[in-house]
C-alpha positions, 0 to 999 in steps of 0.5 A, spaced: 505 466 513 498 468 510 492 468 515 487 463 515 482 466 519 478 472 520 481 473 526 488 473 524 486 477 518 483 483 522 489 482 527 494 482 521 490 488 518 490 492 524 498 491 526 501 492 519 496 499 518 498 501 525 506 500 523 505 503 517 501 509 520 507 510 525 512 511 520 508 516 516 507 520 522 515 520 523 516 521 515 520 528 514 516 533 510 522 534 505 522 526 504 514 525 503 514 528 495 522 526 494 523 521 488 527 515 488 532 513 482 525 510 479 521 516 480 517 514 485 516 518 492 513 516 499 507 519 497 506 515 490 507 509 495 501 511 499 497 513 493 498 506 490 497 502 497 490 506 497 488 505 490 490 497 490 485 496 496 480 500 492 481 495 486 480 489 491 473 492 493 471 493 486 473 486 485 469 483 490 463 487 489 463 485 482 464 478 483 459 478 488 454 481 483 456 477 477 459 482 473 466 481 470 472 482 474 478 485 471 485 483 474 488 488 475 484 493 471 480 493 465 485 494 459 491 491 463 494 484 464 497 482 470 504 482 467 502 490 465 502 492 472 508 496 472 505 500 466 498 500 470 502 503 476 506 508 472 499 510 469 496 510 476 502 515 479 500 520 473 493 520 475 495 521 482 500 526 481 496 532 483 494 529 490 497 532 496 500 528 502 494 529 506 490 527 500 493 520 500 494 519 507 486 520 507 485 516 502 489 510 505 485 511 512 478 511 508 480 505 504 483 501 510 477 502 514 473 500 508 477 494 507 476 492 515 468 493 514 468 488 509 472 483 513 468 484 519 461 483 515 464 477 512 463 470 516 470 466 516 467 461 511 466 467 506 473 469 507 476 462 506 471 457 504 472 458 497 475 462 491 473 469 491 467 469 486 470 472 479 477 471 480 478 465 476 484 463 481 484 459 487 485 465 492 480 466 497 477 473 498 481 473 505 487 472 501 486 477 496 484 482 502 490 480 505 494 482 499 491 488 498 491 490 505 496 487 510 501 485 505 501 492 502 502 495 508 508 491 510 511 492 503 510 500 504 513 500 511 519 496 508 520 501 502 519 507 507 524 504 512 529 504 506 528 511 504 528 514 511 535 510 512 538 513 506 535 520 507 539 519 514 545 517 511 545 522 506 544 528 512 549 525 516 554 525 510 553 532 509 553 534 516 560 530 516 562 534 510 560 541 513 564 539 519 570 537 516 570 543 511 569 548 517 575 545 521 579 546 515 578 553 514 
């Protein structure tokens, strides 16, 4: 259920970010850059989450300043987010694991600072300026922060589970082979 108050939004942001950080801290180094069947690595997921926070912050600033707000970004429509995300992965391909972690932490801090600077009615009283839809600033902030942290955590848990299953299967195969010699 989406947050409806500043307090709920801050609590969700901190809680989901903390869970994600714990997963990232425990992620085996050899899995961090390993691509899945879709060509996406855990590093890509974290870079993506960091970038979308930055997109939201830009949307908010542009809307407040009366400038055009491009959703999701100039030159892309919402139905083109797969292409946008693929382009983003290409642009971020040279970033290291440490770099994307730092980017995520910095953008998370900026997200929290914005939320903390706004009153409840500024977050939830009306649609976000420039968004051309009914979503409030708080709802957009939640989509960029806690909701993205939650989906990243889910993806990483799945990848970690697959990694552990493969490791266990390889270890079992090695034990079976060594027993038959």
